[in-house]
C-alpha positions in Angstrom: -0.2 -0.1 0.1 1.1 3.5 -0.3 0.2 6.9 0.2 0.8 10.1 -2.2 0.8 13.3 0.4 0.4 16.8 -0.9 1.3 19.1 2.2 0.9 16.7 5.0 -2.6 15.9 3.2 -3.4 12.6 1.8 -4.0 13.2 -1.7 -4.2 9.6 -2.8 -3.9 5.8 -1.7 -3.2 3.0 -3.9 -2.2 -0.5 -3.7 0.6 -2.5 -5.9 2.0 -5.4 -6.1 5.2 -4.2 -7.8 5.6 -0.8 -6.2 8.4 0.8 -8.8 6.9 -0.6 -11.8 3.6 1.4 -10.3 5.7 4.3 -9.5 7.2 4.6 -13.0 3.7 5.0 -14.4 2.7 7.3 -11.9 6.2 9.4 -12.4 6.3 9.3 -16.4 6.5 12.0 -18.6 4.9 10.5 -21.2 1.3 11.4 -21.9 0.6 7.9 -23.2 0.4 6.4 -19.9 -3.2 6.8 -19.1 -3.4 3.7 -17.0 -2.5 5.9 -13.9 -5.6 7.4 -11.7 -3.8 9.6 -9.8 -1.8 11.1 -13.3 -5.6 11.6 -14.6 -7.1 13.4 -11.7 -3.9 15.2 -11.1 -4.6 16.9 -14.5 -8.7 16.8 -14.1 -8.2 18.9 -11.1 -5.8 21.3 -12.5 -3.3 20.8 -9.7 -1.0 20.1 -13.4 -1.9 21.6 -16.4 -0.1 19.3 -19.0 0.8 15.6 -18.0 4.5 16.0 -18.7 4.7 18.4 -15.8 3.1 15.6 -13.7 6.7 13.7 -12.5 8.0 17.6 -11.6 5.0 18.3 -9.3 4.8 15.6 -7.8 9.0 15.5 -6.8 8.1 19.1 -5.9 4.9 18.7 -3.7 4.6 15.2 -3.0 6.2 12.9 -0.3 5.4 9.1 -0.3 4.8 6.6 2.2 4.9 2.5 1.5 3.8 -0.1 3.9 4.8 -4.0 2.8 1.5 -6.4 3.3 1.9 -10.2 2.0 -1.4 -10.7 2.2 -2.9 -9.0 -0.8 -6.6 -9.5 0.5 -5.1 -7.9 3.9 -3.6 -4.7 1.7 -6.8 -4.4 -0.2 -9.3 -4.2 2.6 -5.9 -1.6 4.4 -6.4 0.7 1.2 -10.4 0.5 1.5 -10.4 1.5 4.8 -7.9 4.4 4.8 -10.0 5.7 1.7 -13.1 5.6 3.5 -11.4 6.9 6.5 -10.0 10.3 5.1 -13.0 10.8 3.1 -15.0 10.7 6.7 -12.8 13.4 7.6 -13.4 15.2 4.9 -10.0 15.5 3.3 -10.1 16.6 0.1 -7.3 15.6 -2.7 -8.0 13.4 -5.5 -8.0 10.0 -2.4 -9.1 8.0 -4.6 -9.7 6.0 -7.0 -13.5 6.2 -7.2 -13.6 3.0 -9.3 -11.1 0.8 -6.7 -12.6 -2.5 -6.3 
């Protein structure tokens, strides 16, 4: 599980079995990489004007935390819980892939 924070506020929660591959997608300079909900939402919510600016913006404005959880079902439950918790607390942000499991 990973969390992307912008100025101490959670911006995005995600799960990936291969975190380095996932972040290479999130931080790609290519606009062709549309598998990343985080990238799409950064442009949609006007935090970034163009896809090629995402990497620079994220490295400047965000910090990342990771937690390795070996059990996939447990990891997905924790991810869902974190999303619901932050939504209840009224945290604004992309948080979170509305299409998630």
